[in-house]
Structure formats: structure tokens, C-alpha cells
KOLKEZA-272182 format. One record per residue: x, y, z of N, C-alpha, C in turn. Coordinates in steps of 0.2 Angstrom, whole numbers, plus 2048, in hexadecimal, padded with zeros to 3 digits. Each point is the difference from the previous one (the first is absolute). Layout:
BEGIN
XYZXYZXYZ;...
This chain:
BEGIN
8047FA8007FC806800804806800;7FE8057FD8048077FF7FF803807;8058058018008048068008077FF;7FD8048048008077FE806804802;8028057FC8058058017FE8077FF;8028048057FF8077FF7F9802801;7FB7FC8027F9801801800804807;7FC8058008008048067F8803801;7FF8028067F98048007FF8057FC;8058057FF8008057FC7FF7FE7F9;8037FB7FE7FF7FD7F97F97FE7FF;7FD7FC8057FA7FE7FF7FB806800;8018058047FC8067FF8008037F9;8068017FE8008037F97FC7FB7FB;8017FA8017FD7FB7FB7F8800800;7FE8008067F88008017FD807800;8048058017FE8078017FB801805;8007FB8057FB8018068047FE806;7FD8028068037FF8078027F8800;8067FE8028027F98007FE7FD806;7FA7FC8007FE7FB8058007F97FD;8017FB8047FF7F97FD7FA7FF7FD;7FA8028037FA7FF7FD7FF8037F9;8028068007FF8037F98057FD7FB;8067FF8028057FD7FC7FD7F97FD;7FD7FC8047FD7FA7FE7FB8017FA;7FC8058017FB8017FB8038027F9;8068028008038027FA8067FC7FE;7FF7F98018067FC7FF8017FF7F8;7FB8007FD8017FF7F88038067FD;7FF8068038048067FD8077FF801;8027FE8058078008028047FA7FE;7FD7FB7FD8037F97FF8068017FC;8008047FA8068017FC805804804;7FE8058048048048038057FC805;7FD7FC8048047FB8048047FC7FC;7FE7FD7FB8047FC7FC8068047FD;7FF8067FE8058047FD806802805;7FE7FF8078058028058027FA803;7FF7FA7FD8027FA8038087FE7FE;8037FD8048077FE7FE8007F8801;8057FD7FD8017F98018067FE804;8007FB8048057FE8048057FC7FB;8078008028057FD7FC7FE7F87FE;7FC7FD8057FE7F97FE7FB7FF7FB;7FC8067FF7FA7FF7FC8028027F9;7FC7FD7FB8008027F97FB8057FF;8028047FB7FC8067FE7F97FD7FD;7FB8018027F97FE7FE7FF8027F9;7FD7FC7FC7FE8027F97F98007FF;7FD8047FB7F97FF7FE7FE7F9800;8047FC7FD7FE7F97FF7FE7FD806;8048018067FE7FD8067FB804804;7FE8067FE7FB804803803803806;8068018018038028067FF808801;7FE8047FC7FF8078017F9801803;7FB7FC8007FA8018037FF7FC807;7FE8048057FF7FD8067F97FF802;7FF7FB8047F97FF8027FE805805;7FA8018017FD8048058037FF807;8017F98028027FF807808802800;8047FE7FB807802800801808800;7FC8037FC8018078017FE803806;7FB7FD8037FD8038078067FF805;8037FA8008067FF804805805800;8028017F98068057FF7FE807802;7FA8027FF7FE807802800801808;7FD7FB8037FF800808807800803;8057FC7FD8078008028038067FF;7FF8037FA8038077FE7FE805805;7F98008027FE805804803800807;8007F98038037FF806807802800;8047FE7FB8078028008018087FF;7FC8037FC8018077FF7FE804806;7FB7FE8047FF8038068057FF805;8037FA8018067FF8048068047FF;8018017F98068047FE7FF807801;7F98028007FF807801801802808;7FE7FB804801801807808800802;8047FC7FD8078008018038067FD;7FE8037FB8028067FD7FF806804;7FA8008037FE806805804800806;8027F98028058008068078027FF;8027FF7FA8078017FE8018077FE;7FA8047FD8018067FE801805805;8058058008008058067FB8057FF;7FD8028077FB8048008038077FE;7FC8047FC8028077FF800804806;8068038018018048068028077FE;7FE8058038028077FF807801801;8038047FC807801800802803807;8057FD8048038038068077FE800;8038038048088008018017FA805;8027FA7FD8017FA804806801805;8048047FE8068018057FE804806;7FA8038007FE8038067FA7FC804;8017F97FF7FB7FC804802800807;7FD7FC804800800807807802803;8008058048068028047FE800807;8047FC8047FE800807803806804;7FB8048038018068037FB801805;8018058057FB8018057FD8077FE;8038057FD7FE8067FE8008017F9;7FB8047FD8008027F98068047FE;8028048058068047FF802803806;8068038018028038067FC806802;7FD8047FB7FC8068017F97FE800;7FE7FA7FE7F97FF8007FD7FD806;7FB8038037FE7FE8077FC7FA800;7FE7FD7FA7FC7FA7FF8047FA800;7FD7FB8038047F98017FE7FC7FA;8057FC7FE8007FB7FB7FD7F9803;7FB7FE7FE7FD7FA8037FC7FB7FB;8037FB7FE7FD7FB7FC8007F9802;7FA7FD8028007F98038027FC7FA;8047FB8028037FB7FB7FB7FC7FC;7FA7FF8047FB7FB7FD7FB8047FC;8028067FE7FB8047FC8048037FA;8047FC7FD8048027FA7FB8007FA;8028027FB7FC8007FA7FE7F97FE;7FA7FF7FF7FE7F97FE8027FE7F9;8017FA7FF8027FD7F97FA8017FB;8018027FA7FB8017FB7FC806801;8018048057FC807800805805803;8048047FC8058048037FD807803;7FC7FF8057FD806803805805802;8067FE8038058058028038047FA;8017FC7FA8038037FA7FA8057FE;7FA7FE8007FB8057FD7FF806805;8017FF8068008068058068047FF;8057FD7FE8078047FF7FF8047FA;7FD7FD7FB7FE8047FA7FB806801;7FB7FF8047FB805802804806803;8047FE8058048068048048047FB;8037FC7FB8058047FB7FC8047FC;7F97FE7FF7FC8047FB7FC806804;8018008077FD8058047F97FF802;7FE7F98007F97FE8017FF801808;7FA8018027FE8018077FD7F9802;7FC7FD7FB7FC7FA8028017FB7FA;8007F98028007FB7FB7F97FC802;7FD7FE7FA7FA7FC8018007FA7FC;7FF7FA8048017F97FD7F97FD801;7FD7FE7FB7FA7FC8008007FB7FB;7FC7FA8018007FB7FB7FE8027F9;8037FD7FB7FD8007F98008087FE;8048048028008077FF807803800;8028047FB807802800801804806;8067FF8038038048067FF8087FE;7FE803805800808800805803804;8038057FE8048058047FC807800;8008028067FD807801805805800;8018047FB8058057FF7FD8077FF;8018058057FD8068007F8800800;7FE7FB8037F88008017FD7FC7FA;8047FE7FB7FD7FC7FB8027F97FF;7FB7FC7FE8027F98008047FE7F9;8057FD8018047FE7FA8017F97FF;7FE7FD7FB8017F97FF8077FE7FF;8027FB8048077FD8008007FA7FC;8048007FA8007FA7FC8077FD800;8048018068067FC8017FF7F9802;7FA7FE8027FF7FA8037F97FD7FD;8007FA7FF7F97FD7FD7FA802805;7FA7FF7FD7FA8018048007FA805;8008018078007FB8047F97FD801;8007F98017FA7FD8027FF7FF807;7FA7FD8027FF7FF8078047FC804;8027FA7FC8057FB803807804802;8028047FB8078038017FF805806;7FB8048007FF8048068007FD806;7FC7FB8017FF7FC8068077FD802;8047FD7FB8077FE802804805803;8008067FD8048068027FE802807;7F98008017FE8028078027FB805;8017FA7FF8027FB805807801802;8048037FB807802802801806804;7FD8067FE8018068027FC802806;7FA7FC8027FC8018058017FB806;8018018068007FB8057FA7FC801;8007FA8027FB7FC8007FA802804;8028038067FB8038057FC8067FC;8038047FC7FD8057FD7FB7FD7FA;8037FB7FD7FC7FD7FB7F97FD803;8007FE8067FA7FE8037FB805802;8038068017FC8068017FD8027FA;8038007FA7FD8017FA7FB7FB7FE;8017FA8017FB7FB7FF7FA801804;8008028067FA8018047FD8077FF;8048057FF7FD8078007FF8027F9;8037FD7FB8008027F98048077FE;8048028058048067FF806800805;8058037FE8068008058048067FE;8028038068068067FF8067FD803;8058007FC8067FD8018068047FD;8067FD8008068047FD8047FB7FC;8048037FC8057FC7FC8068047FF;8067FD8028068037FF8047FD7FB;8038047FB8037FD7FB8077FD802;8017F97FE8067FD8038068007FB;7FF8027FA8058007FB8018067FC;8058007FC8018067FB802806803;8008057FC8038078027FC803806;7F97FF8017FC8038057FF7FB806;8047FB8018007FB8057FF804807;7FB7FE8047FF8038067FA8057FF;7FE8027FA7FA8057FF7FA7FD802;7FC8038047FA7FD8037FA8027FC;7FB7FC7FF7F98027FD7FB7FE805;7FA8047FF7FA7FE8047FC7FC7FB;7FE7FA8037FC7FB7FC7F97FF802;7FC8027FC7F97FE8017FD7FB7FB;7FD7FB8037FD7FB7FC7F87FF802;7FD8007FA7F87FF8017FD7FB7FB;7FB7FD8027FD7FB7FC7FB8057FB;8007FE7FA7FC8047FB7FC7FB7FB;7FB8027FD7FC7FC7FB8048017FA;8007FB7FB7FB7FA8018047FA803;7FC7FB8038037FA802801800808;8027FA803801800807807800801;8058007FB8077FF8018038067FD;7FD8068008038067FC802805805;8078018008038058058038067FC;7FF8068038038067FD806802805;8068017FD8058028058028077FE;8018048058028077FF806802804;8058017FC807802804800807800;800804806802807800808800802;8038037FB807801801802806805;8037FE8058028058058078037FF;8018068028068047FF8067FB803;8068017FC8067FC802804804805;7FE8068028048048057FB805803;8028028067FC805803804807801;7FD8058008038078017FD804806;8038058017FE8058057F98027FF;7FC8018057F98027FE7FF8067FC;8058058007FF8067FC8007FE7F9;8037FA7FE8017FE7F97F97FF7FE;7FB7FE8047F97FE7FE7FC806802;8028068017FC8068017FD800807;8027FC8057FC800806802807804;7FB8038028018078048047FF806;8038058028058008067FC7FE807;7F98028007FC7FF8067FF7F9801;8007FC7FA8007F88018067FD803;8068037FE8067FE802801801808;7FE8068028008028077FC7FB804;7FA7FE7FD7FC7FB8048047FA802;8047FE7FC8047FA801805800806;8018068038048018067FB800806;7FA7FF7FF7FB7FF8068027F9803;7FF8008078017FA8047FA7FB7FF;7FA8037FF7FA7FC7FF7FB8047FB;7FA7FD7FF7FB8037FC7FF7FC7F9;7FB8027FC7FE7FD7FA8018047FA;8037FD7FB8018037FA7FD7FC7FB;7FB8037FC7FC7FC7FB8018027F9;8017FC7FB8008027F97FA7FD7FD;7FD8037FB7FA7FE7FC8028027F9;7FC7FD7FC8018017F87FE7FA7FC;7FF8017FA7FD7FA7FC8067FB7FF;7FE7FA7FE8067FB7FE8048037FB;8077FF8018058027FB802808801;7FE803805801807802807801803;8037FA802807800803800801807;7FA7FE8048008008078057FC803;8017FA7FE8057FB8038078037FF;8028037FA8078027FF801806805;7FB8058018018058048017FE807;7FC7FC8028007FE8078077FC801;8027FC7FC8077FD800805805800;8008057FD805805800800804807;7FA8008038008038078037FC805;8007F97FF8037FB8048078017FF;8038007FA8078017FE802806804;7FD8067FF8018068038017FF808;7FB7FD8038017FF8078067FB802;8017FB7FC8067FC802807804800;8008057FC8068047FF800807804;7FA8038018008068037FD801807;7FC7FB8017FD8008078047FC805;8028038058057FD8057FD7FE806;8027FB8037FE7FD8068067FF804;8018028068077FF8048007F8802;8077FE7FF8017F9803802800807;8027FB8038027FF807805806803;8048017FB8058058027FF8077FE;7F98017FD7FE8077FE8028027F9;8037FB7FD8028027F97F97FF7FB;8008057FB7FA7FF7FC8007FA7FB;7FB7FD8007FF7FA7FB7F98007FD;7FF7FC7FB7FA8007FC7FB7FD804;7F98007FE7FB7FD8047FF7F97FE;7FB7FD8047FE7F97FF7F98017FC;8007FD7FA7FA8017FC7FD7F97FE;7FA7FF8017FC7FA7FF7FB8027FA;8017FC7FB7FB8007FA7FB7FA800;7FA8017FF7FB7FB8007FC8017F9;8017FC7FB7FE8017FA7FD7FA7FC;7FC8017FB7FD7FA7FC8008027F9;8057FF7FC8067FD802805805802;8067FE8028068048018028037F9;8018067FF8028037FA8078027FF;8028048058078028008047FC806;8057FD7FF8047FC805806805802;8018028068058048028067FC802;8068037FF8067FC802803803806;8007FC806802802806808801800;8037FD7FB8078008008038067FC;7FC8037FD8028067FB804805804;8058027FD8058048047FD807802;7FB8027FE7FC8068027FA7FF804;8007F98037FA7FE804800804807;8068028028008048067FE7FC806;8017FA8007FE7FC8067F87FE800;7FD8037FC7F87FF8007FF7F87FE;7FA7FE8037FF7F97FF7F97FF7FD;7FF7FD7FA7FA7FE7FD7FE7F9802;7FA7FF8027FD7FA8017F98007FB;8017FC7FB7FA8007FB7FD7F9800;7F98018007FC7FA8017FA8007FA;7FF7FB7FD7FB7FF7FB7FA7FC802;7FA8038007FA7FD8027FF7FA7FB;7FE7FA8037FF7FB7FC8067FB7FF;8068038018067FC800804800806;8018068048038008067FB801806;7FA8027FF7FB8008057F97FF7FD;7FB7FE8047FA7FE7FD7FC8077FF;8018058037FB8067FF804806802;7FD8067FE8038068027FF801808;7FA7FE8027FF8018078057FC805;8017FA7FE8057FC803807803800;8028037FA8078027FF800807804;7FB8048008008068048017FF808;7FC7FB8028017FE8078077FE802;8037FC7FB8077FD801804806800;7FF8057FC8058067FF800804807;7FB8008037FF8048068067FD805;8017FA8008057FD8058078007FD;8018037FA8078007FD803807801;7FD8048048038078018028047FA;7FC8007FB8028047FA7FF808802;8038047FC7FF8078007FB8027FA;8007FC7FB7FC8027FA7FD7FA7FE;7F98007FE7FC7FA7FD7FD8027FA;8017FC7FB7FD8017F97FB7FB800;7F98027FF7FB7FB7FE7FE8017F9;8017FB7FC8008017F87F98037FE;7FB7FE8037F98037FE7FB7FD805;7FC8058037FB7FE8057F97FF7FC;7FD7FA8007FA7FF7FC7FA800804;8007FD8067FA7FF803801803807;7FA7FF8048008048078057FD804;8017FA8008057FD8058078037FF;8028007F98078037FF800807801;7FB8047FF800807801801801808;7FC7FD8048018008078077FF802;8037FB7FE8077FE8018048057FF;8008037FA8048067FE7FF806804;7FA8018027FF8068058037FE807;7FF7FA8028037FE806808801800;8037FE7FB8078007FF802807800;7FD8057FD8028078007FF803807;7FB7FE8047FF8038068047FD806;8047FB7FF8047FD8058078007FF;8028067FD8088018008037FE7FA;7FD7FF7FA8037FE7FA7FE8057FB;8048027FC7FF8047FA7FD7FB7FA;7FA8007FE7FD7FB7FC7FE8037F9;8027FD7FB7FE8027F97FC7FA7FD;7FB8037FC7FC7FB7FC7FD8037FA;7FC7FC7FD7FC8037FA7F97FE800;7FC8047FD7F97FE8007FD8037F9;7FB7FD7FD7FD8037FA7FB805802;8028067FE7FC8068018018057FA;7FB8047FF8018057FA804806802;8008028078038068028027FF807;8038058038037FF8077FA800805;7FA8047FF7FB7FF8047FC7F97FF;8017FE7FB7FD7F97FE8047FB805;8068018018047FB8047FD800807;7FE8058037FC8008067FA7FC800;7FC8017FA7FA7FC7FF8027F9800;8057FE7FD8027F98008027FD807;8048048038027FE8077FA7FF805;7FB8047FF7FA8008047FD7F97FF;8027FC7FB7FD7F97FF8037FB806;8048038048037FC8057FB7FF806;7FB8058007FB8008057FB7F9800;7FE7FE8067FB7FB8007FB801805;7FC7FC8027FB8018058027FE807;8067FE8018037FE806804806803;8067FE8028048068048028057FB;8017FF7FA8038047FB7FA8047FC;7FD8058047FB8037FD8028057FB;7FC8037FC8028067FB804805804;7FD8028058038068048077FE802;8017FA8038077FD8028058007FA;7FE7FE7FB8048007FA8028077FE;7FB8047FF8028077FE805803805;7FF7FF8068048038058077FD7FF;8017FA7FF8067FD7FF8048037F9;7FC8017FB8038037FA802807802;7FC804803802807802806800804;8017FB8058068008048067FD7FD;7FF7FB7FC8067FD7FD8028027F9;7FB8037FC8028027F9805805800;8058007FB8058047FF8008047F9;8017FB7FB7FF8037FA7FC7FB7FB;7FB8027FD7FC7FC7FB8028037F9;8027FB7FB8028027FA7FC7FD7FA;7FD8037FB7FE7FD7FB8048027FA;8027FB7FC8058007FB7FD7FE7F9;8028047FB7FE7FE7F98068017FB;8007FC7FB8068007FB7FD8037FA;8028067FE7FD8037FA8058007FA;7FD7FF7FA8048007FA8038077FF;8068007FE8038067FE8008017F9;8018067FE8008027F88067FC7FD;8057FF8038067FD7FD8007F8801;7FA7FD8027FF7F98008027FD806;8038038058017FD8067FA802805;8017FE8077FB801804802805806;7FC8038038028048067FB7FF806;8027FF8067FC7FF8067FD807802;7FA7FF8027FD8068037FD7FE807;8008048057FE7FE8077FB805803;7FB7FD8037FB8048048027FE807;8028048058037FF8067FB803806;7FE7FC8047FC8028068057FF806;8028068038048008067FC800806;8007FC8057FC800806804802806;7FF8078028048038057FB800806;8027FE8067FC8008067FF808802;8048047FD7FE8078027FB8037FC;7FE7FC7FA7FA8037FC7FA7FD803;7FD8038047FA7FE8047FA7FF7FB;7FF8057FC7FB7FF7FB8007FA7FC;8067FE7FE8017FA7FC7FF7F9804;8038018067FF7FA8057F97FF802;7FC8058017F98008017FC7FD7FA;8028027FA7FD7FE7FA8017F87FF;8067FE8028017F97FF7FD7FC805;8008028077FC7FD8057F97FF7FF;7FD8057FC7F98007FE7FE7FD7FA;8057FE7FC7FF7FD7FA7FE8057FA;8028068017FD8057FC8058017F9;7FF7FB7FC8047FF7FA7FF8077FB;7FB8028007FE8067FC805806802;8018018078048068028077FE7FE;8027FA8018077FF7FE8028017F9;7FB7FE7FB8018027F98008077FF;7FC8048037FF8077FF806804802;8037FD8068068038038067FF7FB;8017FA7FD8057FF7FB7FF8057FA;7FA8007FE7FE8047FA802808801;7FF802806801807802807802800;8047FB8018088018008037FE7F9;7FC7FE7FC8037FE7F98047F9801;7FE7FC8058047FA8017FC7FA7FE;7FA8017FD7FD7FA7FE8027FD7F9;7FF7FA7FE8027FD7FA7FF8047FA;7FA8037FF7FE8037FA8048067FF;8028048068048067FF8077FE7FE;8037FB8038067FD7FF8017FE7F8;7FB7FD7FE8007FE7F97FF8067FB;7FD8058027FF8067FC8078037FF;8048008068078037FF8047FD7FB;7FF7F97FF8047FD7FB7FF8027F9;7FA8027FE7FF8017F97FF8077FE;8038058058008077FD8058007FB;8008067FC8058007FA807800803;8047FC7FD8077FF8028007FA805;7FB7FD8028007FB8058017F97FC;8017FB8048027F97FD7FA7FC7FD;7FA8028017FA7FC7FE7FB8047FC;7FC7FC7FC7FA8027FD7FA800804;7FB8057FF7FA8008047FC7F9800;8007FD7FA7FD7FA7FF8027FB804;8077FF8018037FB8047FF801807;8008078037FF8018077F97FF802;7FB8027FC7F97FF8017FE7F9802;8047FB7FD7FE7F98018017FE807;8048038048027FE8077FD805805;7FB8047FE7FD8048057FA7FD803;8007FF8077FA7FD8037FA8047FF;8008077FE7FB8048008008047F9;7FF7FD7FA8018037FA7FC8077FF;7FA8018037FD806800804806803;8037FE8068058058038068027FC;8037FA7FD8068017FC7FE8057FA;7FA7FF7FD7FF8047FA7FE807802;7FD8018067FE807802807804802;8057FC8028068038028038037F9;8007FB7FB8038027F97FD8067FE;7F98008007FC8067FD802806804;8008008068018068048078037FF;8057FB7FF8078037FF8008027F8;7FD7FD7FC8008037F97FD8067FF;7FB8028057FC806800805806802;8057FE8048058048028068017FC;8007FD7FA8058007FB8057FB800;7FF7FB8058057FA8007FF7FB7FB;8057FE7FC8007FB7FB8017F9802;7FE7FB7FD8017F98028027FC7F9;8037FB8028027FB7FB7FB7FB7FE;7FD8017FA7FB7FC7FD8047FB7FB;7FE7FA8008027FB7FB7FE8027F9;8058027FB7FE8027F97FC7FB7FC;8017F98037FE7FB7FC7F97FE802;7FD8038057FA7FF8037FB8067FE;7F97FE7FF7FB8057FF7FE802807;7FD8068007FE8038067FA7FC803;7FC7FD7FB7FA7FC8038037F9803;8067FE7FF8037FA803802801807;8008068038038018067FC7FC806;7F98007FE7FC7FC8058007F97FE;
């Protein structure tokens, strides 16, 4: 009997011009009879068949055997080929792969930390992809099954074609490598997870990302991964435009400093820069009376910036950093534990519920300078959010408001506004709570949010007034860009019209129509 040679799935597809399944192939046996014969070869022991012997015509059973065997062999060959073929990987400098070190650099206050069991998974070069994203200036990377990977660059989504479109199996295999098993269990049960991933390889080894994973339709096994790329270095708070009054608050022995702002407004980086400032500039005397840095405890989900206690500029300061879900079960447990560790400064990554808010207020009123973030549209809104710590028990609304008035130091709302030159600029609304300002203290104690907003507006310290300053003629921003960040668009526009009536000119985007401002 003759044997097949060179017969493959692709060849059968071309021959039949239809999807290649065994069932469909069997229906078209007669059509490919001669094609199979044309691709047959003879073993050395066999003689060439001649028309007289009828050797060029196969029976249906023989042809069926050949085709099924060819399909099985071709499929097996394809699997072998896929295993042998190297996965397409973005271009990176292999000479800059893992370097064992504790600090990112002598002058960088951040710590290098890469767990060995979370290296780049085989077959899915996520570290190389993130390296390429950093080199292109991306702020976020989105990975979802059966969809091209996206890089967010300057607010826009850019399709990344340096790697094939990943399927669900590939993404699941990658998740098993980069996410600890305990956190995978959290995702399985809750369908979402806030975690982190540190690049273990290449030129940006040690760079951290904030990783959010969420289940999404369609299907029960569909996960969307969002990597937020964090800064690779930290600078002085003035670099981020933070006012002097906020820096002065870091020298307080106790009290509450709260940041608010939308996602992506840079709150985390600003607070991290304040902790860096405290570690270098805020002094606490040691046993001999010599000035040293403070003890700082951070409680986050996830930890975003890891500080290096061995940095030469650390000034003896000590960072103890704990991640909720990995190092502790809850914010409340970690805060209770922190009280027994004698810290000078406590950072609570974000207070979300009444229990966490009460814990933050307690920390601030018991001898610790406490920093945290909440979701609020302005500084008066921060007080409204903290009022959520009240309950029907011992923590009544009046008790909570008295705690806010007593422990509050500086409340900051931050926004990042697009500049005309394509960069971004931070703008801040700052509420300074002074015990000597009896009118403000009484307003806080009484929950008079309207008075607080009006007092900020009267002094031109509200967010809308600060935004208007940015888009005056010669300023860095367009009116259209600043307006997007105003918590009170009507007030913003009234201020613009008032100043224009007095002859002040503003920067309007020449590529926008006047009707598009709203």
C-alpha cells in the first residue's frame, strides 16, 4: 500500500476549500482521491504501480485511512512546532536582566524588591511588555483575553502589536506565576483583586506597578488585568507643586492630613513624597539627643512605593510597610497593631468604610501624625466623607465632628490638569484647620459644609479659583482643560466671565469651538 508524504492540514484545507474536520473531509473523499495519489511516494521495496495494476486508484476505505492518519500526524506536528517556536518578545536589553541589589540607586529612596517566585512566566513576557510600555511613556497597560494589549499614553489607548493577542489560557497561566496563591483565592471568591507587580527583569527591574484584576463578560473565566505603572523615583514635594503649608504640617507631632481627588490625580505620589520629606527633614531625637528620622508605618492595599531604610539619605528613619491581604487581614487589624509599634507617622492607604475612618481618627488623636486618602470632590467633601465614621453607638455624628475639628490639620484636594505643552500640572485646594480659627472650628463641629466652602471661595482658595489662575493668558493651561476638573463648573465659568469683563484674557484652545466648552 502507498504511504502519504507532505500531506498536512493546511494542504487539505486548500484542497477542500472548507474548514478541515474529519467529518467534512470524509464527505469529499472522491474529490481528493487523485490529489492524495499525486502526493504519494513509494518505499524502496515497492514497485511503481502502473495503470495495468490499478495502483493509482484507492478504495474508499484506504483513502479514509490515509486522510485520518494525515490529520492526526499533521495535528501532532503542529503542536510540536508551537512548542519549539520561540514566543515573540518585545525588544529589551538582555544584558540588563536581573541584577541583585537592595536599592534602585544610591540617590533613589525606593527599595528594590522582587520575589524570586514571581519571575516572568514562560510563554507570556509580561515583564518585557511592561518594559516596553515604560519606554513608550505609558501610564497603564491593559491585558484582556482575545483582545490586543493596550498601552495608555497621554490619556489615549494605543494598541500594542509587539506581542500576539493573548487567549484566556495564556492569561490564566501568567496570573498563576505573578499572583500569589492566597491572592488568587481572593480573586476567585470576590471576582476582583487589588494587588501589585514588580518588574523582575530588564532595564526597569525593581519598578513597581499597581495591579487590578476584575472578572468581566463574556464568560466565567474572563479576567481583565490593569497595570498602573508607578514612578521609578520620588522627589521633593515641591517638585509636585505641593504648597509650603502642607510641608509644615508634616512637622506636627499628631493630627490628620487627608488627600482627596479622582483616580489618577497623583494622590499616592504626593503623599509618598511627603513621607520622603519627613524621613529626611523631620527630626526626632535619639537616646543621646541627636536628631534622627521618624518611625513611619504604612498600611496599604496594595503597597505602591517601597522605601529603602538603608538609603544613605534615610537619616535613621525607619519604614515599616504592611500590605492588607498579604501582611495583615484588614486595615483595622493593622492600625491596632501599629498603635503598639510606637510610630511617629502612620499612612493609611485609603479609608473606605466607617470602621477604617474611626481607626484613622483614633490614630490621629492619640499622638500620631496620620495621613490617608478618601474619595471626595473637594476639601469640604472630605469632612462629609469622614462623617461616615459615625454610627448609632458611641461614635455619634457629633463625636466624629468634634474629633475632626480637634485632629484635622490639613485637608487637600488634588487634580492633574493637562498643560498646553502636553504635560500635566498639579493644582491643589487646601483647607488649613487652625484651632485659633474659631469660626471654622465651630463650622466643622456643626457639620456646616456650606460655610466651609464659602470661606474658601471668599479667599480665592477653592478649586475653581485655583483652576482659573492656570488658564489666564500666559498661563500653562487652556480654559477647556481646567474646566474639566472644577467641582463647581458654574462658579468656574462665572469667575471667567467676571475677569474677562475686567479686561483679563484667557487661553482658549484654538482647535475647540466655543460651543464645545460645556
